[in-house]
mmJSON file of the N, C-alpha and C atoms, coordinates in Angstrom:
{"data_MODEL":{"atom_site":{
"group_PDB":["ATOM","ATOM","ATOM","ATOM","ATOM","ATOM","ATOM","ATOM","ATOM","ATOM","ATOM","ATOM","ATOM","ATOM","ATOM","ATOM","ATOM","ATOM","ATOM","ATOM","ATOM","ATOM","ATOM","ATOM","ATOM","ATOM","ATOM","ATOM","ATOM","ATOM","ATOM","ATOM","ATOM","ATOM","ATOM","ATOM","ATOM","ATOM","ATOM","ATOM","ATOM","ATOM","ATOM","ATOM","ATOM","ATOM","ATOM","ATOM","ATOM","ATOM","ATOM","ATOM","ATOM","ATOM","ATOM","ATOM","ATOM","ATOM","ATOM","ATOM","ATOM","ATOM","ATOM","ATOM","ATOM","ATOM","ATOM","ATOM","ATOM","ATOM","ATOM","ATOM","ATOM","ATOM","ATOM","ATOM","ATOM","ATOM","ATOM","ATOM","ATOM","ATOM","ATOM","ATOM","ATOM","ATOM","ATOM","ATOM","ATOM","ATOM","ATOM","ATOM","ATOM","ATOM","ATOM","ATOM","ATOM","ATOM","ATOM","ATOM","ATOM","ATOM","ATOM","ATOM","ATOM","ATOM","ATOM","ATOM","ATOM","ATOM","ATOM","ATOM","ATOM","ATOM","ATOM","ATOM","ATOM","ATOM","ATOM","ATOM","ATOM","ATOM","ATOM","ATOM","ATOM","ATOM","ATOM","ATOM","ATOM","ATOM","ATOM","ATOM","ATOM","ATOM","ATOM","ATOM","ATOM","ATOM","ATOM","ATOM","ATOM","ATOM","ATOM","ATOM","ATOM","ATOM","ATOM","ATOM","ATOM","ATOM","ATOM","ATOM","ATOM","ATOM","ATOM","ATOM","ATOM","ATOM","ATOM","ATOM","ATOM","ATOM","ATOM","ATOM","ATOM","ATOM","ATOM","ATOM","ATOM","ATOM","ATOM","ATOM","ATOM","ATOM","ATOM","ATOM","ATOM","ATOM","ATOM","ATOM","ATOM","ATOM","ATOM","ATOM","ATOM","ATOM","ATOM","ATOM","ATOM","ATOM","ATOM","ATOM","ATOM","ATOM","ATOM","ATOM","ATOM","ATOM","ATOM","ATOM","ATOM"],
"id":[1,2,3,4,5,6,7,8,9,10,11,12,13,14,15,16,17,18,19,20,21,22,23,24,25,26,27,28,29,30,31,32,33,34,35,36,37,38,39,40,41,42,43,44,45,46,47,48,49,50,51,52,53,54,55,56,57,58,59,60,61,62,63,64,65,66,67,68,69,70,71,72,73,74,75,76,77,78,79,80,81,82,83,84,85,86,87,88,89,90,91,92,93,94,95,96,97,98,99,100,101,102,103,104,105,106,107,108,109,110,111,112,113,114,115,116,117,118,119,120,121,122,123,124,125,126,127,128,129,130,131,132,133,134,135,136,137,138,139,140,141,142,143,144,145,146,147,148,149,150,151,152,153,154,155,156,157,158,159,160,161,162,163,164,165,166,167,168,169,170,171,172,173,174,175,176,177,178,179,180,181,182,183,184,185,186,187,188,189,190,191,192,193,194,195,196,197,198,199,200,201],
"type_symbol":["N","C","C","N","C","C","N","C","C","N","C","C","N","C","C","N","C","C","N","C","C","N","C","C","N","C","C","N","C","C","N","C","C","N","C","C","N","C","C","N","C","C","N","C","C","N","C","C","N","C","C","N","C","C","N","C","C","N","C","C","N","C","C","N","C","C","N","C","C","N","C","C","N","C","C","N","C","C","N","C","C","N","C","C","N","C","C","N","C","C","N","C","C","N","C","C","N","C","C","N","C","C","N","C","C","N","C","C","N","C","C","N","C","C","N","C","C","N","C","C","N","C","C","N","C","C","N","C","C","N","C","C","N","C","C","N","C","C","N","C","C","N","C","C","N","C","C","N","C","C","N","C","C","N","C","C","N","C","C","N","C","C","N","C","C","N","C","C","N","C","C","N","C","C","N","C","C","N","C","C","N","C","C","N","C","C","N","C","C","N","C","C","N","C","C","N","C","C","N","C","C"],
"label_atom_id":["N","CA","C","N","CA","C","N","CA","C","N","CA","C","N","CA","C","N","CA","C","N","CA","C","N","CA","C","N","CA","C","N","CA","C","N","CA","C","N","CA","C","N","CA","C","N","CA","C","N","CA","C","N","CA","C","N","CA","C","N","CA","C","N","CA","C","N","CA","C","N","CA","C","N","CA","C","N","CA","C","N","CA","C","N","CA","C","N","CA","C","N","CA","C","N","CA","C","N","CA","C","N","CA","C","N","CA","C","N","CA","C","N","CA","C","N","CA","C","N","CA","C","N","CA","C","N","CA","C","N","CA","C","N","CA","C","N","CA","C","N","CA","C","N","CA","C","N","CA","C","N","CA","C","N","CA","C","N","CA","C","N","CA","C","N","CA","C","N","CA","C","N","CA","C","N","CA","C","N","CA","C","N","CA","C","N","CA","C","N","CA","C","N","CA","C","N","CA","C","N","CA","C","N","CA","C","N","CA","C","N","CA","C","N","CA","C","N","CA","C","N","CA","C","N","CA","C","N","CA","C","N","CA","C"],
"label_alt_id":[null,null,null,null,null,null,null,null,null,null,null,null,null,null,null,null,null,null,null,null,null,null,null,null,null,null,null,null,null,null,null,null,null,null,null,null,null,null,null,null,null,null,null,null,null,null,null,null,null,null,null,null,null,null,null,null,null,null,null,null,null,null,null,null,null,null,null,null,null,null,null,null,null,null,null,null,null,null,null,null,null,null,null,null,null,null,null,null,null,null,null,null,null,null,null,null,null,null,null,null,null,null,null,null,null,null,null,null,null,null,null,null,null,null,null,null,null,null,null,null,null,null,null,null,null,null,null,null,null,null,null,null,null,null,null,null,null,null,null,null,null,null,null,null,null,null,null,null,null,null,null,null,null,null,null,null,null,null,null,null,null,null,null,null,null,null,null,null,null,null,null,null,null,null,null,null,null,null,null,null,null,null,null,null,null,null,null,null,null,null,null,null,null,null,null,null,null,null,null,null,null],
"label_comp_id":["MET","MET","MET","ARG","ARG","ARG","LEU","LEU","LEU","SER","SER","SER","ILE","ILE","ILE","SER","SER","SER","VAL","VAL","VAL","ASP","ASP","ASP","PRO","PRO","PRO","ALA","ALA","ALA","LEU","LEU","LEU","LEU","LEU","LEU","GLU","GLU","GLU","LYS","LYS","LYS","ALA","ALA","ALA","THR","THR","THR","ARG","ARG","ARG","VAL","VAL","VAL","SER","SER","SER","GLY","GLY","GLY","ALA","ALA","ALA","HIS","HIS","HIS","THR","THR","THR","LYS","LYS","LYS","ARG","ARG","ARG","GLU","GLU","GLU","ALA","ALA","ALA","ILE","ILE","ILE","GLU","GLU","GLU","ARG","ARG","ARG","ALA","ALA","ALA","LEU","LEU","LEU","HIS","HIS","HIS","THR","THR","THR","LEU","LEU","LEU","ILE","ILE","ILE","GLU","GLU","GLU","ASP","ASP","ASP","HIS","HIS","HIS","ARG","ARG","ARG","CYS","CYS","CYS","GLY","GLY","GLY","GLN","GLN","GLN","ALA","ALA","ALA","ILE","ILE","ILE","ARG","ARG","ARG","HIS","HIS","HIS","ALA","ALA","ALA","GLY","GLY","GLY","THR","THR","THR","ILE","ILE","ILE","PRO","PRO","PRO","LEU","LEU","LEU","THR","THR","THR","ILE","ILE","ILE","ASP","ASP","ASP","ARG","ARG","ARG","ALA","ALA","ALA","THR","THR","THR","LEU","LEU","LEU","ARG","ARG","ARG","LYS","LYS","LYS","LEU","LEU","LEU","ARG","ARG","ARG","GLN","GLN","GLN","GLN","GLN","GLN","GLU","GLU","GLU"],
"label_asym_id":["A","A","A","A","A","A","A","A","A","A","A","A","A","A","A","A","A","A","A","A","A","A","A","A","A","A","A","A","A","A","A","A","A","A","A","A","A","A","A","A","A","A","A","A","A","A","A","A","A","A","A","A","A","A","A","A","A","A","A","A","A","A","A","A","A","A","A","A","A","A","A","A","A","A","A","A","A","A","A","A","A","A","A","A","A","A","A","A","A","A","A","A","A","A","A","A","A","A","A","A","A","A","A","A","A","A","A","A","A","A","A","A","A","A","A","A","A","A","A","A","A","A","A","A","A","A","A","A","A","A","A","A","A","A","A","A","A","A","A","A","A","A","A","A","A","A","A","A","A","A","A","A","A","A","A","A","A","A","A","A","A","A","A","A","A","A","A","A","A","A","A","A","A","A","A","A","A","A","A","A","A","A","A","A","A","A","A","A","A","A","A","A","A","A","A","A","A","A","A","A","A"],
"label_entity_id":["1","1","1","1","1","1","1","1","1","1","1","1","1","1","1","1","1","1","1","1","1","1","1","1","1","1","1","1","1","1","1","1","1","1","1","1","1","1","1","1","1","1","1","1","1","1","1","1","1","1","1","1","1","1","1","1","1","1","1","1","1","1","1","1","1","1","1","1","1","1","1","1","1","1","1","1","1","1","1","1","1","1","1","1","1","1","1","1","1","1","1","1","1","1","1","1","1","1","1","1","1","1","1","1","1","1","1","1","1","1","1","1","1","1","1","1","1","1","1","1","1","1","1","1","1","1","1","1","1","1","1","1","1","1","1","1","1","1","1","1","1","1","1","1","1","1","1","1","1","1","1","1","1","1","1","1","1","1","1","1","1","1","1","1","1","1","1","1","1","1","1","1","1","1","1","1","1","1","1","1","1","1","1","1","1","1","1","1","1","1","1","1","1","1","1","1","1","1","1","1","1"],
"label_seq_id":[1,1,1,2,2,2,3,3,3,4,4,4,5,5,5,6,6,6,7,7,7,8,8,8,9,9,9,10,10,10,11,11,11,12,12,12,13,13,13,14,14,14,15,15,15,16,16,16,17,17,17,18,18,18,19,19,19,20,20,20,21,21,21,22,22,22,23,23,23,24,24,24,25,25,25,26,26,26,27,27,27,28,28,28,29,29,29,30,30,30,31,31,31,32,32,32,33,33,33,34,34,34,35,35,35,36,36,36,37,37,37,38,38,38,39,39,39,40,40,40,41,41,41,42,42,42,43,43,43,44,44,44,45,45,45,46,46,46,47,47,47,48,48,48,49,49,49,50,50,50,51,51,51,52,52,52,53,53,53,54,54,54,55,55,55,56,56,56,57,57,57,58,58,58,59,59,59,60,60,60,61,61,61,62,62,62,63,63,63,64,64,64,65,65,65,66,66,66,67,67,67],
"pdbx_PDB_ins_code":[null,null,null,null,null,null,null,null,null,null,null,null,null,null,null,null,null,null,null,null,null,null,null,null,null,null,null,null,null,null,null,null,null,null,null,null,null,null,null,null,null,null,null,null,null,null,null,null,null,null,null,null,null,null,null,null,null,null,null,null,null,null,null,null,null,null,null,null,null,null,null,null,null,null,null,null,null,null,null,null,null,null,null,null,null,null,null,null,null,null,null,null,null,null,null,null,null,null,null,null,null,null,null,null,null,null,null,null,null,null,null,null,null,null,null,null,null,null,null,null,null,null,null,null,null,null,null,null,null,null,null,null,null,null,null,null,null,null,null,null,null,null,null,null,null,null,null,null,null,null,null,null,null,null,null,null,null,null,null,null,null,null,null,null,null,null,null,null,null,null,null,null,null,null,null,null,null,null,null,null,null,null,null,null,null,null,null,null,null,null,null,null,null,null,null,null,null,null,null,null,null],
"Cartn_x":[-47.308,-49.228,-49.652,-50.541,-50.964,-51.651,-52.074,-53.114,-53.65,-54.61,-55.212,-55.977,-55.506,-55.615,-55.515,-56.388,-56.311,-55.038,-54.105,-53.311,-53.008,-52.739,-53.089,-52.246,-52.55,-51.164,-50.42,-50.572,-49.696,-48.829,-49.056,-48.596,-47.743,-48.041,-47.705,-45.724,-46.707,-44.943,-44.087,-44.552,-43.267,-43.134,-43.434,-42.549,-41.799,-42.128,-41.116,-40.463,-40.552,-38.616,-38.189,-38.381,-38.215,-36.501,-38.217,-37.137,-36.231,-35.94,-34.807,-35.34,-36.851,-37.564,-37.621,-37.23,-37.433,-39.153,-39.774,-40.687,-42.052,-43.143,-44.323,-44.311,-44.629,-44.486,-42.647,-41.512,-40.366,-40.296,-41.552,-41.415,-42.581,-43.288,-43.726,-43.687,-42.455,-42.58,-40.922,-40.595,-39.457,-40.011,-40.942,-42.261,-42.406,-42.564,-43.544,-41.675,-41.431,-39.885,-38.755,-39.846,-39.481,-40.777,-41.22,-42.339,-41.809,-41.837,-41.463,-39.732,-38.95,-38.25,-38.635,-39.01,-39.25,-39.93,-41.158,-41.662,-40.836,-40.109,-38.544,-37.882,-37.807,-36.639,-36.954,-38.647,-39.266,-39.358,-39.527,-40.148,-38.452,-37.179,-36.492,-36.21,-36.549,-35.915,-36.8,-37.997,-39.328,-38.798,-37.85,-37.437,-36.487,-35.115,-34.272,-33.792,-32.878,-32.866,-33.367,-34.463,-35.443,-34.695,-33.746,-33.018,-32.325,-32.239,-30.831,-29.838,-28.907,-27.083,-27.006,-25.678,-24.88,-23.684,-22.882,-21.709,-21.083,-20.178,-19.457,-18.616,-17.685,-17.568,-15.911,-15.992,-14.311,-14.228,-15.499,-15.663,-16.449,-16.917,-17.299,-16.452,-15.558,-14.446,-13.458,-13.484,-12.933,-13.084,-14.634,-15.524,-15.063,-15.844,-15.252,-13.882,-12.737,-11.627,-11.201,-12.039,-11.82,-12.815,-13.445,-14.169,-13.383],
"Cartn_y":[20.836,21.296,21.649,21.436,21.164,22.347,23.502,24.232,24.647,24.814,25.369,26.233,27.658,29.113,29.769,30.975,31.377,32.763,32.545,33.417,33.975,35.29,35.712,35.168,34.279,34.109,35.302,36.123,36.912,37.484,37.671,38.219,36.645,35.493,34.092,34.145,34.054,34.287,35.288,36.843,37.854,37.392,36.974,36.719,35.207,34.558,33.333,33.45,35.177,35.532,35.98,36.713,38.107,37.296,36.311,36.43,34.196,34.694,33.71,31.857,32.114,30.679,30.089,28.46,27.363,26.864,26.727,26.34,27.48,27.384,28.416,28.182,26.698,26.572,27.204,27.496,27.831,30.012,30.169,32.087,32.176,31.145,31.788,31.786,30.854,30.495,32.061,31.807,33.192,34.414,34.515,35.597,35.75,34.241,34.128,35.241,34.842,34.851,35.675,36.379,37.973,38.872,38.517,39.327,39.118,38.448,37.927,38.572,38.737,39.807,40.47,41.292,42.686,43.417,42.433,43.017,42.424,41.603,41.4,43.377,43.788,44.537,45.681,45.948,47.448,47.168,46.007,46.229,46.309,45.942,46.338,47.781,48.354,49.727,50.652,50.111,50.956,50.834,50.228,49.723,49.882,50.827,51.39,52.486,52.486,53.64,53.832,52.248,53.26,51.991,51.252,50.546,51.012,51.167,52.476,51.789,52.0,51.138,52.194,51.626,51.995,51.06,51.281,51.846,53.104,52.841,54.32,53.878,55.213,55.009,53.736,54.233,53.86,51.854,51.494,49.946,49.588,50.765,50.25,50.253,50.839,50.859,49.27,48.519,47.536,46.482,46.68,45.219,45.592,46.746,46.668,45.956,46.131,45.546,43.991,43.456,42.196,41.919,42.433,41.672,40.722],
"Cartn_z":[-44.003,-43.824,-45.363,-44.797,-47.006,-46.24,-47.164,-47.381,-48.291,-48.677,-50.245,-50.598,-50.797,-51.303,-52.908,-53.248,-54.33,-54.268,-54.857,-55.596,-56.583,-56.751,-58.038,-58.756,-59.703,-60.98,-61.509,-61.523,-62.073,-60.706,-59.751,-58.411,-57.718,-57.953,-57.619,-58.778,-60.519,-61.028,-60.575,-60.758,-60.072,-58.418,-58.16,-57.177,-56.44,-57.901,-58.544,-58.726,-59.607,-60.215,-59.657,-59.168,-58.349,-57.179,-56.275,-55.676,-55.505,-56.764,-57.562,-57.326,-57.031,-55.926,-57.889,-57.405,-58.013,-58.438,-57.065,-56.96,-56.786,-56.83,-56.296,-54.467,-53.889,-52.789,-52.02,-52.81,-52.52,-52.085,-53.314,-53.731,-52.798,-51.807,-51.086,-49.436,-49.18,-47.861,-48.241,-49.113,-49.104,-48.165,-49.295,-49.341,-47.541,-46.521,-45.219,-44.197,-44.924,-44.128,-44.101,-45.201,-45.045,-44.833,-44.696,-43.902,-42.7,-41.952,-40.509,-40.184,-41.128,-40.376,-40.997,-41.77,-41.998,-40.153,-40.254,-38.219,-37.079,-37.433,-36.033,-36.395,-37.763,-37.744,-37.105,-37.491,-37.188,-36.045,-35.022,-33.376,-32.884,-33.81,-33.506,-33.176,-34.106,-34.769,-33.51,-33.628,-32.756,-31.082,-30.715,-29.314,-29.511,-30.412,-30.37,-29.442,-28.291,-28.049,-27.128,-25.936,-25.278,-24.24,-23.702,-23.187,-22.514,-21.286,-20.467,-20.613,-21.198,-20.58,-19.63,-18.478,-17.421,-17.725,-19.316,-19.584,-20.057,-20.159,-20.023,-21.391,-21.829,-23.466,-23.188,-22.015,-22.134,-22.37,-21.718,-21.263,-22.867,-23.237,-24.446,-25.387,-25.257,-25.898,-26.081,-25.055,-24.929,-24.832,-24.792,-25.285,-26.757,-27.867,-28.75,-29.391,-29.169,-29.426,-28.91,-28.205,-28.036,-28.716,-29.664,-30.907,-32.089],
"occupancy":[1.0,1.0,1.0,1.0,1.0,1.0,1.0,1.0,1.0,1.0,1.0,1.0,1.0,1.0,1.0,1.0,1.0,1.0,1.0,1.0,1.0,1.0,1.0,1.0,1.0,1.0,1.0,1.0,1.0,1.0,1.0,1.0,1.0,1.0,1.0,1.0,1.0,1.0,1.0,1.0,1.0,1.0,1.0,1.0,1.0,1.0,1.0,1.0,1.0,1.0,1.0,1.0,1.0,1.0,1.0,1.0,1.0,1.0,1.0,1.0,1.0,1.0,1.0,1.0,1.0,1.0,1.0,1.0,1.0,1.0,1.0,1.0,1.0,1.0,1.0,1.0,1.0,1.0,1.0,1.0,1.0,1.0,1.0,1.0,1.0,1.0,1.0,1.0,1.0,1.0,1.0,1.0,1.0,1.0,1.0,1.0,1.0,1.0,1.0,1.0,1.0,1.0,1.0,1.0,1.0,1.0,1.0,1.0,1.0,1.0,1.0,1.0,1.0,1.0,1.0,1.0,1.0,1.0,1.0,1.0,1.0,1.0,1.0,1.0,1.0,1.0,1.0,1.0,1.0,1.0,1.0,1.0,1.0,1.0,1.0,1.0,1.0,1.0,1.0,1.0,1.0,1.0,1.0,1.0,1.0,1.0,1.0,1.0,1.0,1.0,1.0,1.0,1.0,1.0,1.0,1.0,1.0,1.0,1.0,1.0,1.0,1.0,1.0,1.0,1.0,1.0,1.0,1.0,1.0,1.0,1.0,1.0,1.0,1.0,1.0,1.0,1.0,1.0,1.0,1.0,1.0,1.0,1.0,1.0,1.0,1.0,1.0,1.0,1.0,1.0,1.0,1.0,1.0,1.0,1.0,1.0,1.0,1.0,1.0,1.0,1.0],
"B_iso_or_equiv":[0.0,0.0,0.0,0.0,0.0,0.0,0.0,0.0,0.0,0.0,0.0,0.0,0.0,0.0,0.0,0.0,0.0,0.0,0.0,0.0,0.0,0.0,0.0,0.0,0.0,0.0,0.0,0.0,0.0,0.0,0.0,0.0,0.0,0.0,0.0,0.0,0.0,0.0,0.0,0.0,0.0,0.0,0.0,0.0,0.0,0.0,0.0,0.0,0.0,0.0,0.0,0.0,0.0,0.0,0.0,0.0,0.0,0.0,0.0,0.0,0.0,0.0,0.0,0.0,0.0,0.0,0.0,0.0,0.0,0.0,0.0,0.0,0.0,0.0,0.0,0.0,0.0,0.0,0.0,0.0,0.0,0.0,0.0,0.0,0.0,0.0,0.0,0.0,0.0,0.0,0.0,0.0,0.0,0.0,0.0,0.0,0.0,0.0,0.0,0.0,0.0,0.0,0.0,0.0,0.0,0.0,0.0,0.0,0.0,0.0,0.0,0.0,0.0,0.0,0.0,0.0,0.0,0.0,0.0,0.0,0.0,0.0,0.0,0.0,0.0,0.0,0.0,0.0,0.0,0.0,0.0,0.0,0.0,0.0,0.0,0.0,0.0,0.0,0.0,0.0,0.0,0.0,0.0,0.0,0.0,0.0,0.0,0.0,0.0,0.0,0.0,0.0,0.0,0.0,0.0,0.0,0.0,0.0,0.0,0.0,0.0,0.0,0.0,0.0,0.0,0.0,0.0,0.0,0.0,0.0,0.0,0.0,0.0,0.0,0.0,0.0,0.0,0.0,0.0,0.0,0.0,0.0,0.0,0.0,0.0,0.0,0.0,0.0,0.0,0.0,0.0,0.0,0.0,0.0,0.0,0.0,0.0,0.0,0.0,0.0,0.0],
"pdbx_formal_charge":[null,null,null,null,null,null,null,null,null,null,null,null,null,null,null,null,null,null,null,null,null,null,null,null,null,null,null,null,null,null,null,null,null,null,null,null,null,null,null,null,null,null,null,null,null,null,null,null,null,null,null,null,null,null,null,null,null,null,null,null,null,null,null,null,null,null,null,null,null,null,null,null,null,null,null,null,null,null,null,null,null,null,null,null,null,null,null,null,null,null,null,null,null,null,null,null,null,null,null,null,null,null,null,null,null,null,null,null,null,null,null,null,null,null,null,null,null,null,null,null,null,null,null,null,null,null,null,null,null,null,null,null,null,null,null,null,null,null,null,null,null,null,null,null,null,null,null,null,null,null,null,null,null,null,null,null,null,null,null,null,null,null,null,null,null,null,null,null,null,null,null,null,null,null,null,null,null,null,null,null,null,null,null,null,null,null,null,null,null,null,null,null,null,null,null,null,null,null,null,null,null],
"auth_seq_id":[1,1,1,2,2,2,3,3,3,4,4,4,5,5,5,6,6,6,7,7,7,8,8,8,9,9,9,10,10,10,11,11,11,12,12,12,13,13,13,14,14,14,15,15,15,16,16,16,17,17,17,18,18,18,19,19,19,20,20,20,21,21,21,22,22,22,23,23,23,24,24,24,25,25,25,26,26,26,27,27,27,28,28,28,29,29,29,30,30,30,31,31,31,32,32,32,33,33,33,34,34,34,35,35,35,36,36,36,37,37,37,38,38,38,39,39,39,40,40,40,41,41,41,42,42,42,43,43,43,44,44,44,45,45,45,46,46,46,47,47,47,48,48,48,49,49,49,50,50,50,51,51,51,52,52,52,53,53,53,54,54,54,55,55,55,56,56,56,57,57,57,58,58,58,59,59,59,60,60,60,61,61,61,62,62,62,63,63,63,64,64,64,65,65,65,66,66,66,67,67,67],
"auth_comp_id":["MET","MET","MET","ARG","ARG","ARG","LEU","LEU","LEU","SER","SER","SER","ILE","ILE","ILE","SER","SER","SER","VAL","VAL","VAL","ASP","ASP","ASP","PRO","PRO","PRO","ALA","ALA","ALA","LEU","LEU","LEU","LEU","LEU","LEU","GLU","GLU","GLU","LYS","LYS","LYS","ALA","ALA","ALA","THR","THR","THR","ARG","ARG","ARG","VAL","VAL","VAL","SER","SER","SER","GLY","GLY","GLY","ALA","ALA","ALA","HIS","HIS","HIS","THR","THR","THR","LYS","LYS","LYS","ARG","ARG","ARG","GLU","GLU","GLU","ALA","ALA","ALA","ILE","ILE","ILE","GLU","GLU","GLU","ARG","ARG","ARG","ALA","ALA","ALA","LEU","LEU","LEU","HIS","HIS","HIS","THR","THR","THR","LEU","LEU","LEU","ILE","ILE","ILE","GLU","GLU","GLU","ASP","ASP","ASP","HIS","HIS","HIS","ARG","ARG","ARG","CYS","CYS","CYS","GLY","GLY","GLY","GLN","GLN","GLN","ALA","ALA","ALA","ILE","ILE","ILE","ARG","ARG","ARG","HIS","HIS","HIS","ALA","ALA","ALA","GLY","GLY","GLY","THR","THR","THR","ILE","ILE","ILE","PRO","PRO","PRO","LEU","LEU","LEU","THR","THR","THR","ILE","ILE","ILE","ASP","ASP","ASP","ARG","ARG","ARG","ALA","ALA","ALA","THR","THR","THR","LEU","LEU","LEU","ARG","ARG","ARG","LYS","LYS","LYS","LEU","LEU","LEU","ARG","ARG","ARG","GLN","GLN","GLN","GLN","GLN","GLN","GLU","GLU","GLU"],
"auth_asym_id":["A","A","A","A","A","A","A","A","A","A","A","A","A","A","A","A","A","A","A","A","A","A","A","A","A","A","A","A","A","A","A","A","A","A","A","A","A","A","A","A","A","A","A","A","A","A","A","A","A","A","A","A","A","A","A","A","A","A","A","A","A","A","A","A","A","A","A","A","A","A","A","A","A","A","A","A","A","A","A","A","A","A","A","A","A","A","A","A","A","A","A","A","A","A","A","A","A","A","A","A","A","A","A","A","A","A","A","A","A","A","A","A","A","A","A","A","A","A","A","A","A","A","A","A","A","A","A","A","A","A","A","A","A","A","A","A","A","A","A","A","A","A","A","A","A","A","A","A","A","A","A","A","A","A","A","A","A","A","A","A","A","A","A","A","A","A","A","A","A","A","A","A","A","A","A","A","A","A","A","A","A","A","A","A","A","A","A","A","A","A","A","A","A","A","A","A","A","A","A","A","A"],
"auth_atom_id":["N","CA","C","N","CA","C","N","CA","C","N","CA","C","N","CA","C","N","CA","C","N","CA","C","N","CA","C","N","CA","C","N","CA","C","N","CA","C","N","CA","C","N","CA","C","N","CA","C","N","CA","C","N","CA","C","N","CA","C","N","CA","C","N","CA","C","N","CA","C","N","CA","C","N","CA","C","N","CA","C","N","CA","C","N","CA","C","N","CA","C","N","CA","C","N","CA","C","N","CA","C","N","CA","C","N","CA","C","N","CA","C","N","CA","C","N","CA","C","N","CA","C","N","CA","C","N","CA","C","N","CA","C","N","CA","C","N","CA","C","N","CA","C","N","CA","C","N","CA","C","N","CA","C","N","CA","C","N","CA","C","N","CA","C","N","CA","C","N","CA","C","N","CA","C","N","CA","C","N","CA","C","N","CA","C","N","CA","C","N","CA","C","N","CA","C","N","CA","C","N","CA","C","N","CA","C","N","CA","C","N","CA","C","N","CA","C","N","CA","C","N","CA","C","N","CA","C","N","CA","C","N","CA","C"],
"pdbx_PDB_model_num":[1,1,1,1,1,1,1,1,1,1,1,1,1,1,1,1,1,1,1,1,1,1,1,1,1,1,1,1,1,1,1,1,1,1,1,1,1,1,1,1,1,1,1,1,1,1,1,1,1,1,1,1,1,1,1,1,1,1,1,1,1,1,1,1,1,1,1,1,1,1,1,1,1,1,1,1,1,1,1,1,1,1,1,1,1,1,1,1,1,1,1,1,1,1,1,1,1,1,1,1,1,1,1,1,1,1,1,1,1,1,1,1,1,1,1,1,1,1,1,1,1,1,1,1,1,1,1,1,1,1,1,1,1,1,1,1,1,1,1,1,1,1,1,1,1,1,1,1,1,1,1,1,1,1,1,1,1,1,1,1,1,1,1,1,1,1,1,1,1,1,1,1,1,1,1,1,1,1,1,1,1,1,1,1,1,1,1,1,1,1,1,1,1,1,1,1,1,1,1,1,1]
}}}
């Protein structure tokens, strides 16, 4: 998809450099992926410990040993 946007050139240059991207497009795509990943991690952290588990420690140990 083509999109025309105005971006601070210094910000884009810095993002390209620190991300290791080879192109401006790659830098923008990496930034968007990082934004989405950070959001998902934040959601997971907010939900941590809120799901009731019906498993005891012995069963959990057995499951971990099988991995």
